[in-house]
N, CA, C and O of each residue as an XYZ file, in Angstrom:
432
protein
N      -5.163     23.930      6.231
C      -4.179     22.886      6.427
C      -4.710     21.868      7.418
O      -5.493     22.184      8.314
N      -4.263     20.653      7.230
C      -4.650     19.569      8.121
C      -3.407     19.012      8.798
O      -2.341     18.928      8.189
N      -3.552     18.637     10.051
C      -2.438     18.021     10.764
C      -2.144     16.663     10.140
O      -3.022     16.037      9.545
N      -0.902     16.216     10.282
C      -0.496     14.938      9.707
C      -1.282     13.770     10.294
O      -1.416     12.725      9.656
N      -1.791     13.942     11.485
C      -2.516     12.842     12.118
C      -4.039     13.001     12.022
O      -4.773     12.344     12.760
N      -4.512     13.852     11.135
C      -5.947     14.029     10.941
C      -6.563     12.752     10.380
O      -7.683     12.387     10.738
N      -5.827     12.076      9.502
C      -6.309     10.866      8.858
C      -5.390      9.709      9.208
O      -4.228      9.887      9.575
N      -5.949      8.532      9.080
C      -5.145      7.315      9.139
C      -5.360      6.629      7.801
O      -6.496      6.386      7.395
N      -4.268      6.318      7.120
C      -4.345      5.627      5.842
C      -3.652      4.287      6.008
O      -2.533      4.201      6.514
N      -4.343      3.243      5.568
C      -3.788      1.905      5.724
C      -4.240      1.026      4.571
O      -5.245      1.312      3.921
N      -3.492     -0.049      4.316
C      -3.927     -0.990      3.285
C      -5.160     -1.760      3.762
O      -5.292     -2.065      4.947
N      -6.042     -2.064      2.843
C      -7.231     -2.853      3.176
C      -6.835     -4.318      3.318
O      -5.923     -4.797      2.644
N      -7.530     -5.013      4.196
C      -7.341     -6.447      4.379
C      -8.655     -7.151      4.044
O      -9.663     -6.501      3.767
N      -8.635     -8.449      4.072
C      -9.861     -9.212      3.805
C     -10.956     -8.873      4.810
O     -12.140     -8.905      4.477
N     -10.563     -8.552      6.033
C     -11.534     -8.214      7.068
C     -12.260     -6.898      6.780
O     -13.284     -6.609      7.400
N     -11.743     -6.110      5.857
C     -12.346     -4.817      5.524
C     -13.383     -4.901      4.414
O     -13.925     -3.877      4.000
N     -13.665     -6.090      3.931
C     -14.602     -6.243      2.806
C     -15.950     -5.595      3.116
O     -16.526     -4.930      2.255
N     -16.454     -5.781      4.324
C     -17.761     -5.192      4.674
C     -17.698     -3.669      4.700
O     -18.656     -3.007      4.301
N     -16.577     -3.101      5.166
C     -16.422     -1.632      5.175
C     -16.408     -1.087      3.751
O     -17.018     -0.058      3.461
N     -15.710     -1.785      2.877
C     -15.606     -1.331      1.494
C     -16.950     -1.429      0.779
O     -17.307     -0.547     -0.002
N     -17.694     -2.502      1.044
C     -19.037     -2.619      0.450
C     -19.937     -1.498      0.951
O     -20.699     -0.916      0.179
N     -19.850     -1.196      2.249
C     -20.670     -0.133      2.836
C     -20.345      1.221      2.204
O     -21.247      1.983      1.856
N     -19.053      1.513      2.058
C     -18.652      2.780      1.427
C     -19.152      2.848     -0.017
O     -19.660      3.882     -0.450
N     -19.009      1.756     -0.757
C     -19.461      1.731     -2.150
C     -20.977      1.934     -2.223
O     -21.472      2.654     -3.091
N     -21.702      1.302     -1.316
C     -23.164      1.469     -1.299
C     -23.550      2.908     -0.963
O     -24.436      3.478     -1.600
N     -22.890      3.495      0.033
C     -23.184      4.885      0.405
C     -22.911      5.837     -0.754
O     -23.632      6.813     -0.962
N     -21.855      5.533     -1.501
C     -21.430      6.403     -2.602
C     -22.131      6.045     -3.924
O     -21.895      6.689     -4.946
N     -22.985      5.025     -3.897
C     -23.693      4.551     -5.099
C     -22.725      4.234     -6.230
O     -22.954      4.606     -7.381
N     -21.653      3.548     -5.892
C     -20.639      3.173     -6.883
C     -20.365      1.679     -6.792
O     -20.730      1.013     -5.824
N     -19.719      1.186     -7.818
C     -19.295     -0.213     -7.822
C     -18.174     -0.392     -6.800
O     -17.452      0.550     -6.477
N     -18.049     -1.595     -6.310
C     -16.988     -1.885     -5.341
C     -15.600     -1.751     -5.956
O     -15.434     -1.843     -7.173
N     -14.623     -1.534     -5.109
C     -13.243     -1.396     -5.555
C     -12.619     -2.768     -5.751
O     -13.014     -3.743     -5.112
N     -11.644     -2.829     -6.638
C     -10.944     -4.081     -6.915
C      -9.453     -3.874     -6.795
O      -8.952     -2.755     -6.904
N      -8.756     -4.964     -6.569
C      -7.305     -4.931     -6.508
C      -6.810     -4.481     -5.145
O      -7.478     -4.661     -4.126
N      -5.631     -3.895     -5.153
C      -5.036     -3.403     -3.906
C      -5.718     -2.097     -3.530
O      -5.907     -1.219     -4.372
N      -6.084     -1.975     -2.264
C      -6.893     -0.835     -1.829
C      -6.285     -0.191     -0.592
O      -5.776     -0.870      0.299
N      -6.349      1.136     -0.560
C      -5.999      1.895      0.639
C      -7.290      2.442      1.236
O      -8.179      2.902      0.520
N      -7.373      2.382      2.560
C      -8.532      2.915      3.270
C      -8.094      4.145      4.047
O      -7.060      4.133      4.716
N      -8.884      5.202      3.955
C      -8.644      6.414      4.733
C      -9.670      6.497      5.852
O     -10.873      6.384      5.614
N      -9.192      6.694      7.068
C     -10.079      6.765      8.227
C     -10.042      8.153      8.842
O      -8.998      8.803      8.901
N     -11.202      8.586      9.296
C     -11.340      9.816     10.069
C     -11.978      9.409     11.389
O     -13.027      8.765     11.402
N     -11.351      9.781     12.494
C     -11.847      9.398     13.817
C     -12.058      7.889     13.916
O     -13.077      7.429     14.433
N     -11.094      7.128     13.420
C     -11.108      5.661     13.476
C     -12.266      5.016     12.731
O     -12.626      3.875     13.019
N     -12.853      5.729     11.780
C     -13.941      5.177     10.968
C     -13.584      5.326      9.501
O     -13.127      6.385      9.069
N     -13.794      4.256      8.733
C     -13.506      4.296      7.302
C     -14.363      5.376      6.648
O     -15.589      5.359      6.756
N     -13.710      6.309      5.973
C     -14.428      7.414      5.337
C     -14.278      7.405      3.821
O     -15.143      7.910      3.105
N     -13.189      6.837      3.334
C     -12.949      6.787      1.891
C     -11.946      5.683      1.605
O     -11.204      5.252      2.488
N     -11.935      5.236      0.361
C     -10.983      4.207     -0.055
C     -10.646      4.422     -1.524
O     -11.437      4.978     -2.286
N      -9.452      3.969     -1.906
C      -8.998      4.101     -3.290
C      -8.360      2.798     -3.731
O      -7.665      2.139     -2.957
N      -8.601      2.432     -4.979
C      -7.931      1.291     -5.579
C      -6.576      1.773     -6.092
O      -6.511      2.690     -6.910
N      -5.519      1.169     -5.623
C      -4.181      1.545     -6.084
C      -4.031      1.196     -7.558
O      -3.343      1.894     -8.302
N      -4.672      0.119     -7.972
C      -4.503     -0.370     -9.339
C      -5.149      0.513    -10.402
O      -4.544      0.769    -11.443
N      -6.371      0.981    -10.152
C      -7.032      1.773    -11.196
C      -7.424      3.188    -10.764
O      -7.946      3.951    -11.577
N      -7.185      3.549     -9.513
C      -7.439      4.910     -9.053
C      -8.892      5.223     -8.729
O      -9.213      6.364     -8.396
N      -9.783      4.230     -8.821
C     -11.181      4.515     -8.495
C     -11.344      4.714     -6.987
O     -10.627      4.123     -6.179
N     -12.304      5.561     -6.640
C     -12.494      5.983     -5.250
C     -13.945      5.791     -4.840
O     -14.865      5.985     -5.635
N     -14.131      5.404     -3.574
C     -15.454      5.440     -2.945
C     -15.288      6.225     -1.654
O     -14.265      6.125     -0.977
N     -16.313      7.010     -1.324
C     -16.223      7.846     -0.124
C     -17.606      8.026      0.488
O     -18.626      7.954     -0.198
N     -17.612      8.256      1.772
C     -18.854      8.526      2.484
C     -19.330      9.924      2.091
O     -18.643     10.904      2.379
N     -20.497     10.040      1.437
C     -20.957     11.354      0.982
C     -21.529     12.222      2.107
O     -21.847     13.391      1.885
N     -21.659     11.668      3.293
C     -22.268     12.400      4.398
C     -21.252     13.106      5.293
O     -21.627     13.779      6.252
N     -19.971     12.950      4.979
C     -18.931     13.672      5.724
C     -17.978     14.305      4.711
O     -17.941     13.913      3.545
N     -17.218     15.278      5.173
C     -16.279     15.970      4.289
C     -15.055     15.080      4.071
O     -14.271     14.835      4.987
N     -14.916     14.604      2.835
C     -13.812     13.694      2.526
C     -12.911     14.197      1.401
O     -11.989     13.487      0.998
N     -13.149     15.386      0.891
C     -12.377     15.870     -0.262
C     -10.873     15.905      0.030
O     -10.072     15.473     -0.800
N     -10.491     16.410      1.189
C      -9.055     16.468      1.521
C      -8.497     15.069      1.730
O      -7.365     14.783      1.338
N      -9.281     14.204      2.342
C      -8.830     12.820      2.540
C      -8.664     12.119      1.199
O      -7.671     11.419      0.999
N      -9.590     12.285      0.290
C      -9.487     11.658     -1.032
C      -8.251     12.173     -1.761
O      -7.556     11.402     -2.422
N      -7.975     13.452     -1.650
C      -6.769     14.016     -2.260
C      -5.509     13.364     -1.672
O      -4.575     13.031     -2.401
N      -5.498     13.190     -0.372
C      -4.366     12.546      0.298
C      -4.255     11.084     -0.135
O      -3.152     10.588     -0.366
N      -5.379     10.402     -0.244
C      -5.360      9.009     -0.707
C      -4.804      8.912     -2.127
O      -4.036      8.001     -2.433
N      -5.189      9.844     -2.986
C      -4.669      9.833     -4.365
C      -3.145     10.005     -4.382
O      -2.439      9.313     -5.115
N      -2.660     10.927     -3.573
C      -1.198     11.135     -3.505
C      -0.496      9.891     -2.971
O       0.551      9.501     -3.487
N      -1.064      9.268     -1.943
C      -0.450      8.062     -1.376
C      -0.456      6.927     -2.401
O       0.542      6.218     -2.533
N      -1.551      6.743     -3.120
C      -1.616      5.701     -4.148
C      -0.603      5.972     -5.261
O       0.035      5.046     -5.761
N      -0.456      7.241     -5.648
C       0.561      7.604     -6.641
C       1.951      7.230     -6.149
O       2.774      6.726     -6.913
N       2.205      7.477     -4.873
C       3.503      7.136     -4.285
C       3.758      5.640     -4.281
O       4.871      5.198     -4.570
N       2.742      4.858     -3.959
C       2.880      3.396     -3.961
C       3.196      2.915     -5.372
O       4.078      2.076     -5.559
N       2.480      3.441     -6.368
C       2.744      3.043     -7.753
C       4.150      3.466     -8.190
O       4.829      2.721     -8.895
N       4.578      4.635     -7.781
C       5.910      5.117     -8.168
C       7.004      4.221     -7.600
O       7.970      3.903     -8.293
N       6.857      3.817     -6.355
C       7.857      2.941     -5.734
C       7.918      1.612     -6.477
O       9.001      1.061     -6.675
N       6.783      1.104     -6.883
C       6.747     -0.179     -7.582
C       7.391     -0.099     -8.959
O       7.892     -1.106     -9.460
N       7.387      1.072     -9.578
C       7.961      1.218    -10.909
C       9.401      1.713    -10.890
O      10.025      1.838    -11.944
N       9.930      1.992     -9.717
C      11.313      2.451     -9.598
C      12.229      1.237     -9.538
O      12.009      0.344     -8.720
N      13.239      1.185    -10.377
C      14.168      0.056    -10.320
C      14.829     -0.031     -8.943
O      14.979      0.971     -8.244
N      15.212     -1.235     -8.577
C      15.863     -1.426     -7.278
C      17.221     -0.723     -7.273
O      17.747     -0.370     -8.329
N      17.775     -0.527     -6.102
C      19.087      0.112     -5.974
C      20.132     -0.685     -6.746
O      20.978     -0.098     -7.421
N      20.087     -2.004     -6.659
C      21.036     -2.847     -7.378
C      20.939     -2.596     -8.885
O      21.960     -2.439     -9.556
N      19.722     -2.558     -9.413
C      19.534     -2.328    -10.850
C      20.047     -0.957    -11.266
O      20.642     -0.813    -12.334
N      19.821      0.056    -10.425
C      20.290      1.399    -10.759
C      21.807      1.475    -10.708
O      22.416      2.151    -11.536
N      22.433      0.789     -9.745
C      23.894      0.794     -9.655
C      24.516      0.060    -10.840
O      25.509      0.520    -11.404
N      23.935     -1.083    -11.220
C      24.452     -1.809    -12.384
C      24.298     -1.000    -13.655
O      25.166     -1.045    -14.526
N      23.212     -0.265    -13.776
C      22.995      0.555    -14.971
C      24.030      1.668    -15.073
O      24.316      2.142    -16.173
N      24.593      2.092    -13.954
C      25.590      3.165    -13.964
C      26.970      2.662    -14.387
O      27.833      3.460    -14.751
N      27.182      1.359    -14.344
C      28.476      0.789    -14.742
C      28.479      0.616    -16.256
O      27.528      0.073    -16.818
N      29.538      1.073    -16.922
C      29.607      0.888    -18.377
C      29.458     -0.590    -18.742
O      29.908     -1.466    -18.003
N      28.831     -0.858    -19.876
C      28.518     -2.229    -20.296
C      29.765     -3.105    -20.354
O      29.710     -4.273    -19.968
N      30.902     -2.559    -20.834
C      32.116     -3.376    -20.949
C      32.615     -3.829    -19.589
O      33.172     -4.920    -19.463
N      32.419     -2.992    -18.557
C      32.830     -3.386    -17.206
C      31.810     -4.324    -16.569
O      32.172     -5.196    -15.778
N      30.560     -4.148    -16.907
C      29.518     -5.023    -16.362
C      29.754     -6.460    -16.792
O      29.549     -7.386    -16.008
N      30.185     -6.652    -18.038
C      30.426     -8.006    -18.538
C      31.544     -8.662    -17.726
O      31.425     -9.837    -17.378
N      32.622     -7.944    -17.414
C      33.714     -8.489    -16.618
C      33.255     -8.816    -15.213
O      33.665     -9.825    -14.641
N      32.411     -7.974    -14.657
C      31.924     -8.176    -13.297
C      31.106     -9.461    -13.215
O      31.268    -10.236    -12.272
N      30.243     -9.694    -14.176
C      29.401    -10.892    -14.147
C      30.225    -12.150    -14.417
O      29.925    -13.211    -13.870
N      31.283    -12.041    -15.273
C      32.152    -13.208    -15.538
C      32.942    -13.552    -14.288
O      33.103    -14.732    -13.978
N      33.435    -12.571    -13.567
C      34.231    -12.803    -12.357
C      33.391    -13.425    -11.262
O      33.886    -14.223    -10.467
N      32.122    -13.062    -11.220
C      31.244    -13.590    -10.189
C      30.780    -14.996    -10.467
O      30.285    -15.664     -9.560
N      30.922    -15.476    -11.704
C      30.430    -16.811    -12.088
C      31.322    -17.933    -11.676
O      31.016    -19.095    -11.941
């Protein structure tokens, strides 16, 4: 088991481009695209994942398997939140269609 504070996971910014290139070069992989999460161990970038396509780059010289697993779960969570309808949409969906029509007419 790992403590909750073993890793730091954060979204990548433009300033992280050099870190991401370095990780990709170390891992002999193509660079990541789209929205990216970076996983740090001891305040150093150790692995990263593309939220959009799930591709991963990691430093092969340190143990990153648990961090990569955590990054995958976090990316899955980010995607799930984005695909979940808003509270308003879920509440409106629970109202029968005949009542929804009256509600929208009254609000107009």
